[in-house]
Structures are given as C-alpha cells and as structure tokens.
DRENPA-3360 file (N, C-alpha, C; in nm, 2 decimals, always signed):
BEGIN
1 = MSDPTNAQ = -0.35/-3.76/-7.08/-0.44/-3.75/-6.96/-0.36/-3.79/-6.84 ~ -0.37/-3.71/-6.73/-0.29/-3.74/-6.61/-0.34/-3.85/-6.53 ~ -0.25/-3.91/-6.46/-0.29/-4.03/-6.37/-0.34/-3.98/-6.24 ~ -0.47/-4.01/-6.20/-0.52/-3.96/-6.07/-0.44/-4.01/-5.95 ~ -0.39/-4.13/-5.96/-0.30/-4.18/-5.85/-0.18/-4.10/-5.83 ~ -0.12/-4.07/-5.95/+0.01/-3.98/-5.94/-0.03/-3.85/-5.88 ~ -0.14/-3.79/-5.91/-0.19/-3.66/-5.86/-0.20/-3.66/-5.71 ~ -0.27/-3.77/-5.66/-0.29/-3.79/-5.52/-0.15/-3.80/-5.44;
9 = VSNHEDKG = -0.06/-3.88/-5.50/+0.07/-3.89/-5.44/+0.14/-3.76/-5.43 ~ +0.13/-3.69/-5.54/+0.20/-3.56/-5.55/+0.14/-3.46/-5.45 ~ +0.01/-3.47/-5.43/-0.06/-3.38/-5.33/-0.02/-3.41/-5.19 ~ -0.01/-3.54/-5.16/+0.04/-3.58/-5.03/+0.18/-3.54/-5.00 ~ +0.27/-3.55/-5.11/+0.40/-3.50/-5.09/+0.41/-3.35/-5.07 ~ +0.33/-3.28/-5.14/+0.33/-3.13/-5.11/+0.29/-3.10/-4.97 ~ +0.19/-3.17/-4.92/+0.15/-3.14/-4.78/+0.25/-3.18/-4.68 ~ +0.32/-3.29/-4.71/+0.43/-3.33/-4.62/+0.54/-3.23/-4.62;
17 = QARAKEPL = +0.57/-3.18/-4.74/+0.68/-3.08/-4.75/+0.64/-2.95/-4.67 ~ +0.51/-2.91/-4.68/+0.46/-2.79/-4.61/+0.47/-2.81/-4.46 ~ +0.43/-2.93/-4.42/+0.44/-2.95/-4.27/+0.59/-2.95/-4.23 ~ +0.68/-3.00/-4.31/+0.82/-3.01/-4.27/+0.88/-2.87/-4.26 ~ +0.82/-2.77/-4.34/+0.87/-2.64/-4.33/+0.81/-2.56/-4.21 ~ +0.71/-2.61/-4.15/+0.65/-2.54/-4.03/+0.75/-2.53/-3.92 ~ +0.76/-2.42/-3.85/+0.85/-2.41/-3.73/+0.82/-2.52/-3.63 ~ +0.93/-2.57/-3.57/+0.91/-2.68/-3.47/+0.82/-2.64/-3.36;
25 = LWSLLGGS = +0.83/-2.51/-3.30/+0.75/-2.47/-3.19/+0.60/-2.47/-3.23 ~ +0.58/-2.42/-3.36/+0.44/-2.42/-3.41/+0.38/-2.56/-3.41 ~ +0.46/-2.65/-3.46/+0.41/-2.79/-3.47/+0.39/-2.85/-3.33 ~ +0.48/-2.82/-3.24/+0.46/-2.88/-3.10/+0.34/-2.82/-3.03 ~ +0.31/-2.69/-3.06/+0.20/-2.62/-2.99/+0.07/-2.65/-3.05 ~ +0.07/-2.71/-3.17/-0.05/-2.75/-3.23/-0.12/-2.64/-3.31 ~ -0.05/-2.53/-3.35/-0.12/-2.43/-3.43/-0.14/-2.30/-3.36 ~ -0.23/-2.22/-3.43/-0.25/-2.08/-3.38/-0.31/-2.06/-3.25;
33 = WSLFLLGL = -0.41/-2.15/-3.21/-0.48/-2.13/-3.09/-0.38/-2.15/-2.97 ~ -0.30/-2.25/-2.98/-0.20/-2.28/-2.87/-0.11/-2.16/-2.86 ~ -0.06/-2.11/-2.97/+0.03/-2.00/-2.97/-0.04/-1.87/-2.91 ~ -0.17/-1.85/-2.94/-0.24/-1.74/-2.88/-0.25/-1.76/-2.73 ~ -0.28/-1.88/-2.68/-0.29/-1.90/-2.54/-0.16/-1.88/-2.47 ~ -0.05/-1.92/-2.53/+0.08/-1.90/-2.47/+0.11/-1.75/-2.46 ~ +0.08/-1.67/-2.57/+0.10/-1.53/-2.56/+0.01/-1.46/-2.46 ~ -0.11/-1.51/-2.44/-0.20/-1.46/-2.34/-0.15/-1.48/-2.20;
41 = IIAVALGW = -0.10/-1.60/-2.18/-0.04/-1.64/-2.05/+0.08/-1.55/-2.01 ~ +0.17/-1.53/-2.11/+0.29/-1.45/-2.09/+0.25/-1.30/-2.06 ~ +0.15/-1.25/-2.14/+0.10/-1.11/-2.12/+0.04/-1.09/-1.98 ~ -0.04/-1.19/-1.94/-0.10/-1.18/-1.81/+0.00/-1.18/-1.70 ~ +0.10/-1.27/-1.71/+0.21/-1.29/-1.61/+0.29/-1.16/-1.60 ~ +0.32/-1.10/-1.72/+0.40/-0.98/-1.72/+0.32/-0.86/-1.66 ~ +0.19/-0.86/-1.70/+0.10/-0.75/-1.65/+0.08/-0.76/-1.50 ~ +0.07/-0.88/-1.45/+0.05/-0.91/-1.31/+0.17/-0.86/-1.23;
49 = GLWPTLLY = +0.29/-0.88/-1.29/+0.41/-0.84/-1.22/+0.45/-0.69/-1.23 ~ +0.42/-0.64/-1.35/+0.46/-0.50/-1.38/+0.36/-0.40/-1.34 ~ +0.23/-0.44/-1.34/+0.12/-0.34/-1.32/+0.14/-0.27/-1.18 ~ +0.16/-0.34/-1.07/+0.18/-0.27/-0.94/+0.29/-0.17/-0.95 ~ +0.40/-0.20/-1.01/+0.51/-0.11/-1.02/+0.48/+0.01/-1.10 ~ +0.40/-0.01/-1.21/+0.36/+0.11/-1.29/+0.26/+0.19/-1.23 ~ +0.17/+0.13/-1.15/+0.06/+0.20/-1.09/+0.10/+0.28/-0.96 ~ +0.19/+0.22/-0.88/+0.22/+0.28/-0.76/+0.37/+0.33/-0.76;
57 = SKKLQPFQ = +0.39/+0.45/-0.70/+0.52/+0.50/-0.68/+0.56/+0.48/-0.53 ~ +0.68/+0.44/-0.51/+0.73/+0.41/-0.38/+0.79/+0.53/-0.32 ~ +0.75/+0.57/-0.20/+0.81/+0.68/-0.13/+0.85/+0.64/+0.02 ~ +0.95/+0.70/+0.07/+0.99/+0.68/+0.21/+0.95/+0.80/+0.29 ~ +0.91/+0.77/+0.42/+0.88/+0.87/+0.51/+1.00/+0.96/+0.54 ~ +0.97/+1.09/+0.57/+1.08/+1.19/+0.58/+1.18/+1.16/+0.70 ~ +1.13/+1.08/+0.79/+1.22/+1.04/+0.90/+1.20/+0.90/+0.95 ~ +1.30/+0.83/+0.98/+1.29/+0.69/+1.01/+1.26/+0.67/+1.16;
65 = FNHLVHTE = +1.13/+0.70/+1.19/+1.08/+0.70/+1.33/+1.07/+0.56/+1.38 ~ +1.12/+0.54/+1.51/+1.11/+0.41/+1.57/+0.99/+0.40/+1.67 ~ +0.88/+0.34/+1.62/+0.77/+0.33/+1.71/+0.80/+0.24/+1.83 ~ +0.87/+0.13/+1.81/+0.89/+0.03/+1.91/+0.95/+0.08/+2.03 ~ +1.06/+0.17/+2.02/+1.13/+0.22/+2.13/+1.04/+0.31/+2.21 ~ +0.94/+0.38/+2.15/+0.85/+0.47/+2.22/+0.73/+0.39/+2.29 ~ +0.68/+0.29/+2.22/+0.57/+0.21/+2.28/+0.62/+0.11/+2.39 ~ +0.73/+0.05/+2.37/+0.77/-0.05/+2.46/+0.88/+0.00/+2.56;
73 = TAGMACDE = +0.98/+0.07/+2.52/+1.08/+0.12/+2.61/+1.03/+0.24/+2.69 ~ +0.97/+0.33/+2.62/+0.91/+0.45/+2.69/+0.77/+0.43/+2.74 ~ +0.71/+0.32/+2.70/+0.57/+0.29/+2.75/+0.46/+0.39/+2.71 ~ +0.48/+0.45/+2.59/+0.38/+0.54/+2.54/+0.26/+0.47/+2.47 ~ +0.14/+0.53/+2.48/+0.03/+0.47/+2.41/+0.01/+0.55/+2.28 ~ -0.07/+0.49/+2.19/-0.09/+0.55/+2.06/-0.15/+0.69/+2.07 ~ -0.25/+0.71/+2.16/-0.32/+0.84/+2.16/-0.23/+0.95/+2.23 ~ -0.12/+0.92/+2.28/-0.03/+1.02/+2.33/+0.02/+1.11/+2.22;
81 = CHGFDEHG = +0.04/+1.05/+2.10/+0.09/+1.13/+1.98/-0.02/+1.14/+1.88 ~ -0.11/+1.05/+1.87/-0.21/+1.05/+1.77/-0.35/+1.07/+1.83 ~ -0.38/+1.20/+1.84/-0.51/+1.23/+1.91/-0.62/+1.27/+1.82 ~ -0.73/+1.32/+1.87/-0.85/+1.35/+1.80/-0.87/+1.50/+1.80 ~ -0.94/+1.56/+1.70/-0.97/+1.70/+1.70/-1.11/+1.71/+1.77 ~ -1.16/+1.84/+1.77/-1.28/+1.86/+1.85/-1.40/+1.79/+1.79 ~ -1.39/+1.74/+1.66/-1.50/+1.67/+1.60/-1.49/+1.52/+1.61 ~ -1.38/+1.48/+1.68/-1.36/+1.33/+1.70/-1.29/+1.27/+1.58;
89 = RFAGAPKM = -1.24/+1.35/+1.49/-1.16/+1.30/+1.38/-1.01/+1.30/+1.41 ~ -0.94/+1.22/+1.34/-0.79/+1.21/+1.36/-0.73/+1.35/+1.34 ~ -0.65/+1.39/+1.44/-0.59/+1.53/+1.43/-0.47/+1.54/+1.34 ~ -0.43/+1.43/+1.28/-0.31/+1.43/+1.20/-0.19/+1.39/+1.27 ~ -0.08/+1.37/+1.19/+0.05/+1.33/+1.25/+0.09/+1.43/+1.35 ~ +0.16/+1.39/+1.46/+0.20/+1.49/+1.56/+0.30/+1.59/+1.50 ~ +0.30/+1.71/+1.54/+0.40/+1.81/+1.50/+0.53/+1.78/+1.56 ~ +0.63/+1.82/+1.49/+0.77/+1.79/+1.54/+0.80/+1.87/+1.66;
97 = ADCLECHT = +0.72/+1.98/+1.68/+0.74/+2.05/+1.81/+0.71/+1.97/+1.93 ~ +0.61/+1.87/+1.91/+0.58/+1.78/+2.02/+0.70/+1.70/+2.06 ~ +0.78/+1.66/+1.96/+0.89/+1.58/+1.99/+1.00/+1.65/+2.07 ~ +1.00/+1.78/+2.06/+1.10/+1.86/+2.14/+1.07/+1.86/+2.29 ~ +0.95/+1.81/+2.33/+0.92/+1.80/+2.47/+1.01/+1.70/+2.53 ~ +1.06/+1.60/+2.45/+1.15/+1.50/+2.50/+1.29/+1.49/+2.44 ~ +1.30/+1.55/+2.32/+1.42/+1.54/+2.25/+1.48/+1.68/+2.21 ~ +1.58/+1.72/+2.28/+1.65/+1.85/+2.24/+1.80/+1.82/+2.26;
105 = WSDRQNED = +1.88/+1.91/+2.21/+2.03/+1.90/+2.23/+2.06/+1.91/+2.37 ~ +1.99/+1.99/+2.45/+2.03/+2.00/+2.59/+1.96/+1.90/+2.68 ~ +1.87/+1.82/+2.62/+1.79/+1.72/+2.70/+1.77/+1.60/+2.62 ~ +1.88/+1.53/+2.59/+1.88/+1.41/+2.51/+1.83/+1.29/+2.59 ~ +1.77/+1.19/+2.52/+1.73/+1.07/+2.59/+1.85/+0.97/+2.59 ~ +1.92/+0.97/+2.48/+2.04/+0.88/+2.47/+2.14/+0.94/+2.37 ~ +2.25/+0.98/+2.43/+2.35/+1.04/+2.34/+2.42/+0.95/+2.24 ~ +2.41/+0.82/+2.27/+2.47/+0.72/+2.18/+2.37/+0.67/+2.07;
113 = NERETAFL = +2.25/+0.73/+2.07/+2.15/+0.68/+1.98/+2.17/+0.76/+1.85 ~ +2.21/+0.69/+1.74/+2.23/+0.76/+1.61/+2.11/+0.82/+1.55 ~ +1.99/+0.75/+1.57/+1.87/+0.80/+1.51/+1.82/+0.93/+1.58 ~ +1.84/+0.94/+1.71/+1.81/+1.06/+1.78/+1.90/+1.17/+1.74 ~ +2.03/+1.14/+1.72/+2.12/+1.24/+1.67/+2.08/+1.29/+1.53 ~ +2.03/+1.20/+1.44/+1.99/+1.24/+1.31/+1.87/+1.33/+1.32 ~ +1.78/+1.29/+1.41/+1.66/+1.38/+1.43/+1.70/+1.52/+1.47 ~ +1.78/+1.53/+1.57/+1.82/+1.66/+1.62/+1.89/+1.74/+1.51;
121 = EEFVTEDD = +1.98/+1.68/+1.44/+2.05/+1.75/+1.33/+1.96/+1.80/+1.22 ~ +1.86/+1.73/+1.19/+1.77/+1.77/+1.08/+1.66/+1.87/+1.13 ~ +1.61/+1.85/+1.25/+1.49/+1.93/+1.29/+1.51/+2.02/+1.40 ~ +1.62/+2.02/+1.47/+1.64/+2.10/+1.59/+1.76/+2.19/+1.58 ~ +1.75/+2.32/+1.61/+1.86/+2.41/+1.61/+1.95/+2.39/+1.74 ~ +2.07/+2.44/+1.74/+2.16/+2.43/+1.85/+2.10/+2.49/+1.98 ~ +2.01/+2.59/+1.97/+1.95/+2.65/+2.08/+1.81/+2.59/+2.11 ~ +1.79/+2.46/+2.06/+1.67/+2.38/+2.09/+1.54/+2.44/+2.03;
129 = QLKKNAAW = +1.55/+2.50/+1.92/+1.43/+2.55/+1.85/+1.40/+2.46/+1.73 ~ +1.28/+2.46/+1.69/+1.24/+2.37/+1.58/+1.28/+2.43/+1.45 ~ +1.35/+2.36/+1.36/+1.39/+2.40/+1.23/+1.28/+2.40/+1.13 ~ +1.21/+2.28/+1.13/+1.10/+2.26/+1.03/+1.02/+2.14/+1.07 ~ +0.90/+2.13/+1.01/+0.81/+2.01/+1.03/+0.84/+1.91/+0.93 ~ +0.81/+1.78/+0.96/+0.82/+1.67/+0.86/+0.69/+1.66/+0.78 ~ +0.71/+1.64/+0.65/+0.59/+1.62/+0.56/+0.56/+1.47/+0.55 ~ +0.49/+1.42/+0.65/+0.46/+1.28/+0.66/+0.36/+1.24/+0.55;
137 = YSYAKQPD = +0.37/+1.12/+0.50/+0.28/+1.06/+0.41/+0.17/+0.98/+0.49 ~ +0.05/+1.00/+0.46/-0.06/+0.94/+0.53/-0.10/+0.81/+0.46 ~ -0.08/+0.70/+0.53/-0.12/+0.57/+0.47/-0.27/+0.55/+0.46 ~ -0.35/+0.62/+0.54/-0.50/+0.60/+0.55/-0.58/+0.72/+0.50 ~ -0.52/+0.81/+0.43/-0.60/+0.93/+0.39/-0.72/+0.89/+0.30 ~ -0.84/+0.94/+0.34/-0.96/+0.91/+0.27/-1.00/+1.03/+0.18 ~ -1.08/+1.01/+0.08/-1.13/+1.12/+0.00/-1.21/+1.22/+0.08 ~ -1.21/+1.34/+0.03/-1.28/+1.45/+0.11/-1.43/+1.42/+0.13;
145 = CVYFSHIA = -1.49/+1.34/+0.05/-1.63/+1.31/+0.06/-1.66/+1.21/+0.17 ~ -1.56/+1.16/+0.23/-1.57/+1.06/+0.34/-1.55/+1.12/+0.47 ~ -1.65/+1.10/+0.56/-1.64/+1.14/+0.70/-1.61/+1.02/+0.79 ~ -1.50/+1.02/+0.86/-1.47/+0.91/+0.94/-1.43/+0.96/+1.08 ~ -1.51/+0.92/+1.18/-1.48/+0.96/+1.32/-1.40/+0.85/+1.39 ~ -1.28/+0.88/+1.42/-1.19/+0.79/+1.49/-1.24/+0.76/+1.63 ~ -1.29/+0.87/+1.69/-1.33/+0.86/+1.83/-1.45/+0.77/+1.85 ~ -1.54/+0.77/+1.75/-1.65/+0.68/+1.76/-1.61/+0.53/+1.75;
153 = HVEKGGIA = -1.51/+0.51/+1.67/-1.46/+0.37/+1.65/-1.38/+0.32/+1.77 ~ -1.29/+0.41/+1.82/-1.19/+0.37/+1.92/-1.26/+0.37/+2.06 ~ -1.33/+0.47/+2.09/-1.39/+0.48/+2.23/-1.53/+0.42/+2.24 ~ -1.61/+0.44/+2.15/-1.75/+0.38/+2.15/-1.75/+0.24/+2.10 ~ -1.68/+0.22/+1.99/-1.68/+0.09/+1.93/-1.58/-0.01/+1.98 ~ -1.48/+0.05/+2.06/-1.38/-0.04/+2.12/-1.28/-0.11/+2.01 ~ -1.27/-0.04/+1.90/-1.18/-0.10/+1.80/-1.04/-0.06/+1.82 ~ -0.95/-0.16/+1.83/-0.81/-0.13/+1.85/-0.75/-0.07/+1.73;
161 = CEECHGLH = -0.65/+0.02/+1.75/-0.58/+0.09/+1.64/-0.52/-0.02/+1.54 ~ -0.47/-0.13/+1.59/-0.41/-0.23/+1.51/-0.50/-0.29/+1.41 ~ -0.63/-0.29/+1.44/-0.73/-0.36/+1.36/-0.73/-0.30/+1.22 ~ -0.71/-0.17/+1.21/-0.72/-0.11/+1.08/-0.58/-0.07/+1.03 ~ -0.49/-0.03/+1.12/-0.36/+0.02/+1.09/-0.24/-0.07/+1.10 ~ -0.27/-0.19/+1.15/-0.16/-0.29/+1.16/-0.07/-0.26/+1.28 ~ +0.04/-0.33/+1.28/+0.13/-0.32/+1.40/+0.23/-0.21/+1.38 ~ +0.18/-0.09/+1.36/+0.27/+0.02/+1.35/+0.35/+0.04/+1.48;
169 = GKSTVPRP = +0.29/+0.01/+1.60/+0.35/+0.03/+1.72/+0.47/-0.07/+1.75 ~ +0.48/-0.17/+1.67/+0.59/-0.27/+1.68/+0.70/-0.24/+1.58 ~ +0.68/-0.14/+1.50/+0.78/-0.12/+1.39/+0.90/-0.04/+1.44 ~ +1.02/-0.07/+1.38/+1.14/+0.01/+1.42/+1.17/+0.11/+1.31 ~ +1.11/+0.10/+1.19/+1.12/+0.20/+1.09/+0.98/+0.20/+1.02 ~ +0.94/+0.32/+0.97/+0.82/+0.32/+0.89/+0.83/+0.24/+0.76 ~ +0.72/+0.17/+0.73/+0.73/+0.10/+0.60/+0.71/+0.19/+0.49 ~ +0.75/+0.15/+0.37/+0.74/+0.24/+0.25/+0.59/+0.28/+0.23;
177 = YYENRLTG = +0.58/+0.40/+0.17/+0.44/+0.45/+0.13/+0.43/+0.43/-0.02 ~ +0.32/+0.36/-0.06/+0.30/+0.34/-0.20/+0.18/+0.43/-0.25 ~ +0.21/+0.52/-0.33/+0.10/+0.61/-0.38/+0.05/+0.58/-0.51 ~ -0.08/+0.57/-0.53/-0.14/+0.54/-0.66/-0.12/+0.66/-0.75 ~ -0.05/+0.64/-0.86/-0.02/+0.75/-0.95/-0.14/+0.82/-1.01 ~ -0.25/+0.74/-1.02/-0.37/+0.80/-1.08/-0.46/+0.87/-0.98 ~ -0.48/+0.82/-0.86/-0.57/+0.88/-0.76/-0.49/+0.96/-0.66 ~ -0.37/+0.94/-0.64/-0.29/+1.01/-0.53/-0.31/+0.95/-0.39;
185 = YSRDVWEK = -0.39/+0.84/-0.38/-0.41/+0.78/-0.25/-0.32/+0.66/-0.23 ~ -0.31/+0.63/-0.10/-0.22/+0.52/-0.06/-0.27/+0.38/-0.10 ~ -0.18/+0.29/-0.13/-0.22/+0.15/-0.16/-0.30/+0.09/-0.05 ~ -0.27/+0.13/+0.08/-0.34/+0.08/+0.19/-0.49/+0.10/+0.18 ~ -0.53/+0.21/+0.13/-0.68/+0.24/+0.11/-0.74/+0.14/+0.02 ~ -0.67/+0.10/-0.09/-0.73/+0.01/-0.18/-0.73/-0.13/-0.12 ~ -0.63/-0.17/-0.04/-0.62/-0.30/+0.01/-0.71/-0.34/+0.12 ~ -0.74/-0.24/+0.21/-0.82/-0.27/+0.33/-0.90/-0.16/+0.38;
193 = MKMGDCAD = -0.91/-0.05/+0.31/-0.99/+0.06/+0.36/-1.09/+0.11/+0.26 ~ -1.14/+0.03/+0.18/-1.24/+0.07/+0.08/-1.38/+0.07/+0.15 ~ -1.48/+0.12/+0.08/-1.61/+0.13/+0.13/-1.67/-0.01/+0.17 ~ -1.64/-0.11/+0.08/-1.68/-0.25/+0.11/-1.62/-0.31/+0.24 ~ -1.49/-0.27/+0.26/-1.43/-0.32/+0.38/-1.49/-0.26/+0.51 ~ -1.53/-0.13/+0.50/-1.60/-0.07/+0.61/-1.73/-0.13/+0.64 ~ -1.81/-0.16/+0.53/-1.94/-0.22/+0.54/-1.93/-0.36/+0.60 ~ -1.83/-0.44/+0.56/-1.81/-0.57/+0.62/-1.77/-0.56/+0.77;
201 = CHTRHGQP = -1.69/-0.46/+0.80/-1.65/-0.45/+0.94/-1.78/-0.41/+1.03 ~ -1.86/-0.32/+0.98/-1.98/-0.28/+1.05/-2.07/-0.40/+1.08 ~ -2.09/-0.48/+0.97/-2.17/-0.60/+0.98/-2.11/-0.70/+1.08 ~ -1.98/-0.72/+1.07/-1.91/-0.82/+1.16/-1.92/-0.78/+1.30 ~ -1.92/-0.65/+1.33/-1.93/-0.60/+1.47/-2.08/-0.58/+1.51 ~ -2.17/-0.62/+1.43/-2.31/-0.61/+1.47/-2.37/-0.47/+1.46 ~ -2.32/-0.39/+1.36/-2.37/-0.26/+1.34/-2.40/-0.23/+1.19 ~ -2.48/-0.32/+1.13/-2.51/-0.30/+0.99/-2.58/-0.17/+0.96;
209 = ENNACFVC = -2.65/-0.11/+1.05/-2.72/+0.01/+1.03/-2.62/+0.13/+1.00 ~ -2.50/+0.11/+1.03/-2.40/+0.21/+1.00/-2.35/+0.20/+0.86 ~ -2.41/+0.11/+0.78/-2.37/+0.11/+0.64/-2.46/+0.20/+0.56 ~ -2.55/+0.28/+0.62/-2.63/+0.38/+0.55/-2.54/+0.48/+0.49 ~ -2.57/+0.53/+0.37/-2.48/+0.63/+0.30/-2.45/+0.75/+0.39 ~ -2.55/+0.81/+0.46/-2.53/+0.94/+0.52/-2.44/+0.93/+0.65 ~ -2.41/+0.80/+0.69/-2.33/+0.79/+0.81/-2.18/+0.83/+0.78 ~ -2.14/+0.79/+0.66/-2.00/+0.82/+0.62/-1.99/+0.94/+0.52;
217 = HK = -2.09/+0.96/+0.45/-2.09/+1.07/+0.34/-2.18/+1.19/+0.39 ~ -2.12/+1.29/+0.44/-2.19/+1.40/+0.49/-2.22/+1.51/+0.38;
% end
C-alpha cells in the first residue's frame, strides 16, 4: 500500500518540474491572458502605423507650383486663378493656358528662376504655344451626389478660403496628394470635409437650417 505522504510530495515535485519547464516569458507574463493582451497591443500598434500606408497611395502634383511667390510677390488673390462657374461652383484648377498670359519664352518673369524654366520646358513650345495641360489632383473633390456652392460660402457666408483649404497661398510647393485606394477620394475629404464637418460648420456659423438634406444633395 502506497504512502499518501510520499504521493503528495511526488505530486508537488511534478508540479515544480512543470513550472520549471515553462518559458521564462510565459512565467513573467502570468499566463495566456497576458500573452494575449501583449499580442493585441502589438497588433493594434502595427495596424495603427501600417493602415494609413496601406489605405492611401501618395501622389505628387504634376508641377511644383509656388503659391507664395504669386500671392505675396505678385500680389495675386485666390479668385484670380480659382474662379466660379455660372452655377456658383468651383470652376476647377486653372488651365495652363492661363499661365501663358504671364509666362512664355518671349515674356519671362525671371530668367534665373529654375522653376519657371521647368514650367516653360514642360508646357510651352518655343513659339509660345501650349504643349499640354497639367492633370492636377483635387484635394477637395466631393462625390457626385454632393452639391457644394463655393460662391454661397465665400461671398454670402464670408468664409475665407483658408478655413477649409488651409494655407495653400503660403506654400512654396504643393503638398502630397493622398488618395484612398478604396474610394478614390482624397484623404483631406475624410479628415475635414465629411458631412458631419459641414453640419458642424453650419451650426457654428449660426446656419443650422442648412443642414437639411436637400441643401447639399440635389
């Protein structure tokens, strides 16, 4: 007949040996739950860092346009290049032909300016004709179901361009364009031009009635 005391001692020895064989990290973390939490933290951290890279593709504008030299040195206003169409909507980026009103081989603004030279070489022929237009990326392009009247906001609402578009007029080069690989829209739309952002702005400026669906969705 076996001795119960010896059985208990043997059982304790077996448990001690089992614990000794456990990985040190496992022992320090206190078991499976701690290891699960550690894995979750690592996964979230990696996802947080990698997700924007996977979701958005980075693109550069076709020409490194210097807004600052046009707004401050030349004294131009935003609406001299960025106008409205007959419906009060943004007419789109200016055509390169408009640039030829000031920049041609025979009528240069600054012969020592490397960026003007680059513009002329790429877009203007030797006899001062336009070679091609630039395919600009639109930071603020909205879905087709959205009607947005710039003229109502700028002239009637008194909203400065910078409030929605940032300090483009102070930039010396266009910032990168980040396109959502799934939707095809700019990251700017997600960050500050969603429907909720518009509703908050209407309310902040004392126009909550403009949050009605039919105002923006025709």
